[in-house]
FITI-880193 format. One record per residue (C-alpha): x, z, y. Coordinates in steps of 0.2 Angstrom, whole numbers. Layout:
<sites>
SITE / px / pz / py
SITE / X / Z / Y $
...
</sites>
This chain:
<sites>
SITE / px / pz / py
SITE / -421 / 258 / -262 $
SITE / -421 / 249 / -246 $
SITE / -414 / 254 / -229 $
SITE / -421 / 248 / -212 $
SITE / -410 / 244 / -196 $
SITE / -411 / 262 / -190 $
SITE / -404 / 269 / -206 $
SITE / -390 / 256 / -205 $
SITE / -386 / 260 / -188 $
SITE / -383 / 278 / -193 $
SITE / -371 / 272 / -206 $
SITE / -360 / 261 / -194 $
SITE / -349 / 264 / -179 $
SITE / -358 / 249 / -171 $
SITE / -375 / 250 / -162 $
SITE / -387 / 239 / -153 $
SITE / -383 / 221 / -154 $
SITE / -367 / 224 / -163 $
SITE / -376 / 231 / -178 $
SITE / -378 / 214 / -186 $
SITE / -388 / 219 / -202 $
SITE / -407 / 222 / -201 $
SITE / -411 / 229 / -219 $
SITE / -403 / 234 / -235 $
SITE / -413 / 225 / -249 $
SITE / -404 / 232 / -264 $
SITE / -389 / 242 / -268 $
SITE / -381 / 251 / -283 $
SITE / -363 / 258 / -286 $
SITE / -355 / 241 / -286 $
SITE / -366 / 229 / -276 $
SITE / -376 / 228 / -259 $
SITE / -388 / 215 / -253 $
SITE / -392 / 215 / -234 $
SITE / -402 / 203 / -223 $
SITE / -401 / 199 / -205 $
SITE / -413 / 193 / -191 $
SITE / -410 / 175 / -186 $
SITE / -395 / 172 / -175 $
SITE / -397 / 164 / -158 $
SITE / -388 / 160 / -142 $
SITE / -388 / 178 / -136 $
SITE / -380 / 184 / -152 $
SITE / -365 / 196 / -148 $
SITE / -353 / 184 / -157 $
SITE / -359 / 168 / -150 $
SITE / -348 / 157 / -140 $
SITE / -356 / 143 / -130 $
SITE / -372 / 147 / -139 $
SITE / -365 / 145 / -157 $
SITE / -360 / 158 / -169 $
SITE / -345 / 152 / -179 $
SITE / -345 / 154 / -198 $
SITE / -330 / 165 / -197 $
SITE / -342 / 178 / -190 $
SITE / -349 / 180 / -207 $
SITE / -334 / 191 / -211 $
SITE / -340 / 204 / -198 $
SITE / -357 / 204 / -207 $
SITE / -349 / 207 / -224 $
SITE / -338 / 221 / -217 $
SITE / -353 / 229 / -210 $
SITE / -362 / 228 / -227 $
SITE / -346 / 235 / -235 $
SITE / -347 / 250 / -223 $
SITE / -365 / 253 / -226 $
SITE / -361 / 253 / -245 $
SITE / -347 / 265 / -243 $
SITE / -358 / 277 / -233 $
SITE / -372 / 276 / -246 $
SITE / -359 / 279 / -260 $
SITE / -351 / 294 / -251 $
SITE / -367 / 301 / -245 $
SITE / -362 / 302 / -226 $
SITE / -367 / 293 / -210 $
SITE / -349 / 288 / -204 $
SITE / -339 / 275 / -213 $
SITE / -323 / 282 / -219 $
SITE / -312 / 267 / -215 $
SITE / -308 / 251 / -206 $
SITE / -307 / 233 / -210 $
SITE / -288 / 230 / -215 $
SITE / -288 / 213 / -222 $
SITE / -297 / 197 / -226 $
SITE / -292 / 186 / -240 $
SITE / -298 / 171 / -250 $
SITE / -310 / 167 / -235 $
SITE / -319 / 150 / -237 $
SITE / -330 / 144 / -223 $
SITE / -343 / 133 / -231 $
SITE / -351 / 128 / -214 $
SITE / -344 / 127 / -196 $
SITE / -357 / 139 / -189 $
SITE / -371 / 151 / -193 $
SITE / -387 / 141 / -191 $
SITE / -398 / 146 / -176 $
SITE / -414 / 139 / -183 $
SITE / -424 / 155 / -185 $
SITE / -419 / 158 / -203 $
SITE / -411 / 175 / -208 $
SITE / -395 / 177 / -217 $
SITE / -392 / 186 / -234 $
SITE / -376 / 196 / -235 $
SITE / -369 / 201 / -252 $
SITE / -354 / 212 / -256 $
SITE / -347 / 218 / -272 $
SITE / -335 / 232 / -274 $
SITE / -320 / 226 / -284 $
SITE / -309 / 241 / -283 $
SITE / -308 / 258 / -275 $
SITE / -294 / 270 / -274 $
SITE / -288 / 285 / -263 $
SITE / -281 / 273 / -249 $
SITE / -295 / 260 / -248 $
SITE / -307 / 248 / -257 $
SITE / -308 / 229 / -260 $
SITE / -325 / 219 / -259 $
SITE / -329 / 201 / -263 $
SITE / -342 / 194 / -251 $
SITE / -354 / 180 / -249 $
SITE / -365 / 176 / -234 $
SITE / -378 / 162 / -235 $
SITE / -393 / 155 / -225 $
SITE / -408 / 150 / -236 $
SITE / -397 / 148 / -251 $
SITE / -384 / 137 / -241 $
SITE / -367 / 146 / -242 $
SITE / -359 / 150 / -225 $
SITE / -344 / 160 / -230 $
SITE / -336 / 169 / -245 $
SITE / -320 / 179 / -248 $
SITE / -313 / 196 / -250 $
SITE / -311 / 211 / -238 $
SITE / -300 / 226 / -239 $
SITE / -305 / 243 / -231 $
SITE / -292 / 255 / -228 $
SITE / -298 / 273 / -228 $
SITE / -293 / 284 / -213 $
SITE / -283 / 300 / -213 $
SITE / -299 / 310 / -212 $
SITE / -308 / 301 / -226 $
SITE / -314 / 311 / -241 $
SITE / -305 / 305 / -256 $
</sites>
């Protein structure tokens, strides 16, 4: 099952240009694969016309939020990004050459207080960043 940008925006607290994902290509109970439109100088995370590779963590956090919404069957993500760990930047910046990004997140653990994902972001099979992210569930989250 794939999702388009409109469905993704309904799953995230971000809208407009800050919604960085354009489609969910695949997902199941432990994985999600998303793609993005090419970046450029007007990208909301660009500085001096360049999107730093560390911005890949925001792409991954949005993929994890969409995955959580798909798993829980509701439109509002139940948590917030609490921690990044084991982040490796494989490039200095996200290429602005017209190619889209692939964002992969894998659910490693989920409990009452949050969940842990491993992520990878690449452009045309060239790694940009990888690591782990922790999502802390909010007080009002369903358990």
